[in-house]
C-alpha positions in Angstrom: -23.0 -5.6 -0.3 -21.2 -2.7 -1.9 -17.8 -3.7 -3.3 -14.8 -2.0 -1.7 -12.9 0.5 -4.0 -9.8 -1.7 -3.9 -11.8 -4.5 -5.6 -12.6 -2.2 -8.5 -9.0 -1.0 -8.8 -7.7 -4.6 -8.8 -10.3 -5.7 -11.4 -9.5 -2.7 -13.7 -5.7 -3.3 -13.5 -6.2 -7.1 -14.2 -8.5 -6.5 -17.1 -6.4 -3.7 -18.6 -3.2 -5.7 -18.3 -4.8 -8.8 -19.9 -6.2 -6.7 -22.8 -2.8 -5.0 -23.4 -1.1 -8.4 -23.9 -3.9 -9.9 -26.0 -4.1 -6.8 -28.2 -0.3 -6.7 -28.7 -0.3 -10.3 -30.0 -3.1 -10.0 -32.5 -2.2 -6.5 -33.7 1.4 -7.6 -34.5 0.1 -10.3 -36.9 -1.4 -7.5 -39.1 1.7 -5.4 -38.9 4.2 -8.0 -39.9 3.9 -7.8 -43.7 4.5 -4.0 -43.6 7.3 -4.4 -41.0 9.0 -6.9 -43.3 8.9 -4.6 -46.3 10.0 -1.5 -44.5 13.0 -3.2 -42.8 14.0 -5.4 -45.7 13.6 -8.5 -43.5 13.3 -12.1 -44.5 10.3 -14.3 -43.6 12.3 -16.3 -41.0 13.4 -13.0 -39.4 9.9 -11.8 -39.2 8.7 -15.1 -37.7 11.3 -14.6 -34.9 9.6 -11.4 -33.8 6.8 -13.7 -32.6 8.9 -16.7 -31.7 11.4 -14.7 -29.6 8.5 -13.2 -27.6 6.9 -16.5 -27.1 10.1 -18.2 -25.9 10.7 -15.5 -23.4 7.3 -15.2 -22.0 6.6 -19.0 -21.8 9.9 -19.8 -20.1 9.6 -17.2 -17.4 6.0 -17.1 -16.4 6.3 -19.5 -13.4 9.5 -17.8 -12.2 7.9 -14.4 -12.5 5.0 -15.6 -10.4 7.4 -16.8 -7.8 9.1 -13.4 -7.8 5.7 -11.8 -7.2 5.1 -14.2 -4.3 8.4 -13.2 -2.7 8.7 -9.4 -3.4 5.0 -8.4 -3.9 2.8 -8.7 -6.9 2.1 -5.0 -7.1 5.8 -4.2 -7.4 6.4 -6.9 -10.0 3.3 -5.8 -12.0 4.5 -2.2 -11.9 7.9 -3.2 -13.2 6.5 -5.5 -15.8 4.1 -3.1 -17.3 6.6 -0.2 -17.4 9.1 -2.4 -19.1 6.5 -3.6 -21.6 5.8 0.0 -22.5 9.5 0.9 -22.8 10.2 -2.1 -25.0 7.2 -1.1 -27.2 8.7 2.4 -27.6 12.0 0.8 -28.5 10.5 -1.4 -31.1 8.7 1.6 -32.6 12.1 3.4 -33.0 14.0 0.3 -34.1 16.3 0.9 -37.1 16.6 -2.8 -38.1 14.9 -6.2 -37.8 17.6 -7.3 -35.4 16.6 -4.6 -32.9 12.9 -5.6 -33.3 13.7 -9.2 -32.5 15.8 -8.4 -29.5 13.3 -5.9 -28.1 10.4 -8.3 -28.7 12.3 -10.8 -26.5 12.7 -8.1 -23.8 9.0 -7.4 -24.2 8.3 -11.1 -23.6 10.3 -10.9 -20.3 8.2 -8.0 -19.2 5.0 -9.7 -20.3 6.0 -12.7 -18.1 6.3 -10.3 -15.1 3.0 -8.7 -15.9 0.6 -11.6 -16.5 0.9 -13.7 -13.3 0.8 -10.5 -11.2 -2.6 -9.4 -12.7 -4.0 -12.8 -11.8 -2.5 -12.7 -8.3 -4.0 -9.3 -7.6 -7.5 -10.7 -8.2 -6.8 -13.8 -6.1 -5.6 -11.7 -3.2 -8.3 -9.0 -3.4 -11.5 -10.9 -3.9 -13.0 -13.3 -1.5 -13.8 -16.8 -3.0 -17.6 -16.3 -3.2 -17.1 -13.1 -5.2 -14.5 -14.3 -7.7 -16.7 -15.7 -10.4 -17.8 -12.3 -11.8 -14.3 -10.7 -12.1 -12.9 -13.9 -13.7 -15.8 -13.8 -16.2 -15.2 -10.1 -17.0 -11.5 -10.8 -17.5 -12.2 -13.6 -19.9 -14.7 -11.5 -21.9 -12.2 -8.6 -22.1 -9.5 -10.9 -23.5 -12.0 -12.2 -26.1 -12.9 -8.6 -27.1 -9.2 -7.6 -27.3 -8.3 -10.6 -29.4 -11.2 -10.0 -31.7 -10.6 -6.3 -32.0 -6.9 -6.6 -32.5 -6.8 -7.3 -36.3 -9.3 -4.5 -36.9 -7.4 -2.0 -34.8 -4.1 -3.1 -36.2 -5.3 -2.8 -39.8 -6.5 0.8 -39.2 -3.2 1.8 -37.5 -1.0 0.1 -40.2 -3.0 1.6 -43.1 -3.1 5.2 -41.8 0.0 5.5 -39.5 2.3 2.6 -40.4 3.5 -0.5 -38.6 5.3 1.4 -35.9 2.0 2.8 -34.6 0.9 -0.6 -33.3 3.8 -0.4 -30.8 3.5 3.3 -30.0 -0.1 2.8 -28.9 1.1 0.5 -26.1 3.2 3.2 -24.4 0.4 5.5 -23.0 -1.7 2.4 -22.2 1.1 0.8 -20.2 1.8 4.1 -18.4 -1.9 4.3 -17.4 -1.9 0.7 -16.1 1.2 1.4 -14.1 -0.4 4.4 -12.5 -3.5 2.4 -11.7 -1.4 -0.4 -10.2 -0.1 2.0 -7.6 -3.7 2.5 -6.3 -4.2 -1.2 -5.6 -3.7 -2.2 -2.0 -4.2 -6.0 -1.8 -3.9 -7.7 1.6 -0.6 -9.3 2.2 -0.7 -13.1 1.7 2.9 -14.1 1.9 3.9 -16.8 4.4 5.8 -15.8 7.5 9.0 -17.2 6.1 9.2 -16.4 2.4 11.3 -19.1 0.6 14.1 -18.0 -1.6 14.1 -18.4 -5.3 16.3 -21.4 -6.2 18.3 -20.1 -9.2 19.3 -23.6 -10.3 15.8 -24.9 -10.3 14.6 -21.7 -12.1 17.2 -22.1 -14.8 16.3 -25.8 -15.3 12.6 -25.0 -15.6 13.2 -22.1 -18.0 15.5 -24.3 -20.2 12.9 -27.1 -20.3 10.1 -24.7 -21.4 12.3 -22.9 -24.0 13.3 -26.2 -25.6 9.7 -27.5 -25.6 8.3 -24.3 -27.2 11.1 -24.2 -29.7 10.5 -27.8 -30.7 6.8 -27.2 -31.1 7.3 -24.0 -33.1 9.5 -25.9 -35.5 7.0 -28.7 -36.2 5.1 -27.0 -39.0 8.4 -26.5 -40.9 10.2 -29.8 -40.1 7.4 -32.2 -39.1 7.1 -34.5 -36.1 9.6 -37.1 -37.2 12.4 -34.8 -38.4 15.7 -34.7 -36.5 15.3 -31.2 -35.1 11.9 -32.1 -33.6 12.9 -35.4 -32.2 16.2 -34.2 -30.8 14.4 -31.2 -29.2 11.7 -33.3 -27.6 14.3 -35.8 -26.4 16.2 -33.0 -24.7 13.0 -31.8 -23.1 12.4 -35.3 -21.6 15.9 -35.7 -20.3 16.0 -32.2 -18.7 12.5 -32.6 -17.3 13.6 -35.8 -15.5 16.6 -33.9 -14.1 14.3 -31.0 -13.1 11.9 -33.3 -11.2 14.7 -35.0 -9.4 16.3 -31.7 -8.4 13.0 -30.2 -7.3 12.3 -33.2 -5.0 15.6 -32.7 -3.3 15.4 -28.9 -3.1 14.4 -27.2 0.1 12.7 -24.4 -1.8 11.5 -25.8 -5.1 10.4 -23.4 -7.9 6.9 -25.0 -7.8 6.1 -25.4 -4.1 5.2 -29.0 -3.2 1.8 -28.0 -1.9 1.0 -26.7 -5.4 2.5 -29.6 -7.3 0.5 -32.1 -5.2 -2.8 -30.3 -5.6 -5.2 -32.3 -7.7 -7.4 -29.3 -8.6 -4.4 -27.3 -9.7 -2.7 -30.0 -11.8 -6.1 -31.1 -13.3 -6.9 -27.5 -14.3 -3.5 -27.1 -15.9 -4.0 -30.2 -18.0 -7.5 -29.1 -18.9 -6.4 -25.6 -20.0 -3.6 -27.2 -22.1 -5.9 -29.5 -23.9 -8.7 -26.9 -24.5 -6.3 -24.2 -25.7 -4.5 -26.6 -28.0 -7.8 -27.7 -29.6 -9.2 -24.2 -30.0 -6.2 -22.4 -31.4 -5.3 -25.4 -33.6 -8.9 -25.3 -35.0 -8.7 -21.5 -35.6 -5.4 -22.0 -37.4 -7.0 -24.6 -39.7 -10.2 -22.7 -40.2 -8.3 -19.5 -41.2 -6.7 -21.3 -44.1 -9.9 -23.0 -45.1 -11.9 -19.8 -45.2 -9.2 -17.9 -47.2 -7.7 -20.6 -49.4 -10.7 -22.9 -50.0 -13.7 -20.6 -49.7 -11.6 -17.6 -51.1 -12.9 -15.2 -48.6 -11.0 -12.0 -47.8 -9.7 -11.3 -44.3 -12.8 -9.3 -43.4 -15.2 -12.0 -44.7 -13.2 -14.6 -42.7 -13.4 -12.5 -39.6 -17.2 -12.2 -39.9 -17.5 -16.0 -40.2 -15.6 -16.5 -37.0 -17.6 -13.7 -35.2 -19.9 -16.2 -33.4 -16.9 -17.6 -31.6 -15.9 -14.2 -30.2 -19.5 -13.3 -29.4 -20.1 -16.5 -27.4 -16.8 -16.1 -25.6 -17.8 -12.6 -24.5 -21.4 -13.5 -23.6 -20.7 -17.0 -22.4 -18.2 -16.0 -19.7 -20.7 -14.4 -17.3 -23.1 -17.4 -17.8 -20.2 -19.7 -17.1 -19.5 -17.9 -13.8 -23.2 -18.4 -12.8 -23.0 -22.1 -13.8 -19.9 -22.5 -11.8 -21.6 -21.1 -8.7 -24.7 -23.3 -9.2 -23.3 -26.5 -10.5 -19.6 -26.5 -9.3 -16.3 -26.9 -11.1 -16.6 -30.5 -12.2 -20.0 -30.3 -14.0 -19.1 -26.9 -15.5 -15.7 -28.1 -16.8 -17.2 -31.3 -18.2 -19.9 -29.5 -20.0 -17.6 -26.8 -21.4 -15.0 -29.4 -22.6 -17.7 -31.5 -24.3 -19.2 -28.4 -26.0 -15.8 -27.3 -27.3 -15.0 -30.8 -28.6 -18.3 -31.1 -30.4 -17.9 -27.6 -32.0 -14.5 -28.6 -33.4 -15.8 -31.9 -34.6 -18.8 -30.1 -36.2 -16.3 -28.0 -38.2 -14.7 -31.1 -39.5 -18.0 -32.1 -41.2 -18.2 -28.9 -43.3 -17.5 -28.6 -47.0 -17.4 -25.8 -49.5 -21.1 -26.3 -50.2 -22.1 -26.2 -46.6 -24.4 -23.4 -45.2 -23.0 -20.4 -43.3 -25.3 -21.1 -40.3 -23.8 -24.6 -39.8 -20.3 -23.1 -39.6 -21.6 -20.3 -37.3 -23.2 -22.8 -35.0 -19.9 -24.8 -34.7 -18.0 -21.6 -33.9 -20.6 -20.6 -31.4 -20.3 -23.9 -29.6 -16.5 -23.5 -29.5 -16.8 -20.1 -28.1 -19.3 -21.0 -25.4 -17.3 -24.2 -24.5 -14.0 -22.4 -24.3 -15.4 -19.6 -22.2 -16.8 -22.1 -19.7 -13.5 -24.0 -19.5 -11.5 -20.8 -19.0 -13.7 -19.4 -16.2 -14.0 -22.7 -14.4 -10.4 -23.8 -14.7 -9.0 -20.3 -13.9 -11.2 -19.9 -10.8 -10.3 -23.4 -9.6 -6.6 -23.4 -10.2 -5.9 -20.1 -8.5 -8.6 -20.5 -5.9 -6.9 -23.7 -4.7 -3.5 -22.1 -4.3 -2.2 -21.9 -0.7 -1.3 -18.5 0.8 1.8 -17.1 -0.7 1.6 -19.1 -3.9 -0.8 -17.0 -6.0 1.9 -15.9 -8.3 3.3 -19.3 -9.0 -0.1 -20.7 -9.7 -0.9 -17.8 -12.0 2.3 -18.4 -13.8 1.5 -22.1 -14.3 -1.9 -21.2 -15.7 -0.4 -18.7 -18.2 2.3 -21.2 -19.1 -0.4 -23.7 -20.1 -2.2 -21.0 -22.1 1.0 -20.3 -24.0 2.1 -23.9 -24.7 -1.4 -25.2 -25.5 -1.9 -23.0 -28.6 1.7 -23.8 -29.8 0.9 -27.5 -29.5 -2.4 -27.2 -31.3 -1.0 -25.3 -34.2 1.8 -27.8 -34.5 -0.8 -30.6 -34.7 -2.9 -28.7 -37.2 -0.1 -27.6 -39.5 1.5 -31.1 -39.7 -1.9 -32.7 -40.4 -2.9 -30.3 -43.1 0.5 -29.5 -44.7 -0.6 -26.0 -45.3 0.8 -23.9 -48.1 1.9 -21.3 -45.6 4.5 -23.7 -44.3 6.1 -24.9 -47.4 4.6 -28.3 -47.9 1.6 -27.2 -50.0 -1.1 -29.2 -51.6 -3.9 -27.9 -53.6 -6.9 -26.2 -52.0 -8.9 -29.4 -52.6 -6.2 -31.5 -50.9 -6.2 -29.1 -48.0 -10.0 -29.3 -47.7 -9.7 -33.1 -47.4 -6.9 -33.0 -44.8 -8.8 -30.3 -42.8 -11.4 -32.8 -41.6 -8.7 -35.2 -40.3 -6.9 -32.3 -38.6 -10.0 -31.0 -36.9 -11.0 -34.5 -35.7 -7.5 -34.9 -34.2 -7.9 -31.6 -32.4 -11.4 -32.5 -31.2 -9.8 -35.7 -29.8 -7.2 -33.6 -28.0 -9.9 -31.5 -26.4 -11.8 -34.7 -25.4 -8.8 -35.8 -23.5 -9.5 -32.8 -21.3 -12.6 -34.7 -20.0 -10.2 -36.8 -17.8 -8.7 -33.9 -15.8 -12.1 -32.2 -15.8 -13.6 -35.2 -14.0 -11.0 -34.7 -11.2 -12.1 -31.2 -10.4 -14.0 -30.7 -7.1 -17.8 -31.0 -7.3 -18.3 -27.8 -5.4 -16.6 -24.3 -5.7 -13.7 -23.6 -3.4 -11.9 -26.9 -4.0 -13.8 -28.9 -1.4 -15.7 -32.2 -2.0 -18.1 -31.4 0.9 -18.6 -28.5 3.3 -16.7 -30.5 6.0 -13.9 -32.3 4.1 -11.3 -31.0 1.7 -11.0 -32.7 -1.7 -8.4 -35.5 -1.7 -5.0 -34.3 -2.7 -6.0 -30.6 -2.6 -3.9 -27.9 -1.1 -6.5 -27.4 1.6 -5.4 -30.7 3.1 -1.9 -29.5 3.6 -2.1 -25.8 4.3 -3.5 -24.1 7.3 -6.8 -22.3 6.7 -5.8 -18.9 5.2 -7.3 -15.6 6.0 -10.5 -15.1 4.1 -9.3 -12.2 2.0 -6.2 -14.1 1.0 -7.9 -17.2 -0.4 -9.7 -15.7 -3.4 -9.1 -17.2 -6.8 -7.8 -15.4 -9.8 -8.2 -15.6 -13.5 
């Protein structure tokens, strides 16, 4: 069957939006040293160009998804991507580091509007039995963008300066906005659209800001320092208040049907564990390659290339495995492969062979691609009508908090020189094995939620009966075109 043109338009917008955000993050890392020098900024100020963005985007993703469910995802995506481009132009023109930090936070707000909307467009456009391929293509595109970011950023910074890495976002954002206007997804909002509870939204945003802020500070302060403990305590207290308020609210920020869905909550936990393990391992491996093996950035990038390659190539294979074997088996296999790859890295030493490291990175890439495709398709595919944005926001929130948690674990376990508690290269090499085993254990915890995913695609335990606790038990059967999953 030939795919309708609106399928292609939705896929193109989703992929382009995801690549824009992924490129922006990795390109900025390369530009930060030159930015610091040109603006006369301190290290802490430069770190806030990333932290401010992360706080804004992580705290608002679920709320932005809810806005899309209420007012239309096409409208919210259009607003978000234009705002992202405008903020990028502002940063390129910024006269001081204070302006850069403020505009990066504004860019995070727009990124929060953009990301769930791109997921929801896929969910609303594709039927369930056709979703695997677009999800896999989106995952591959993100891997390509993340891998190409440092190379592209390096070329731009060397030849055109750090401001060029933000100027390049402007025409790309304008093109995506124009493409978004061509997408015509079927309406999937319920007959009575619930209002956005501002009190619940404020509580949720505050909880997420405090959580991310506490985790970001762990490499500097440690887990037992007063700033970390007080921050985490505040998170727990406010989370209890939020849960109590949401239970009493007539229109909770996270709809009850979503909160009670076993496939959705299990997929969130799985994505959190897998992303924490992967990004924590990459953080550790970067210091190992450069500080212990004394490789330059290019040589380090080549050593990690098998991970990127297997993410790109593994995503389509994961989509095929998902169709044939179902979410549960696919997720269990991907999680186990990722954990084994990270554990394999922990056994390496400076005298080890390059192919052993390459095999470990390849296993990590294949495993993470499988988890991403499986969990993404499951989490958004199980969303009830009118909740695609909220579920997309939840998925993106897990993918923002997970890496922050993983890096916090890795940095505190290795006491890396970059964070002020340096040991020698030999001491780091010894601590690296412990850090990677901890991260492998974190990923292995994901086997528990993976085992709760449905055996068959579509969130159903059998063709006749819905999976226990799934949204399908509580929601009326949606129109076929409004039940597609998203990445």
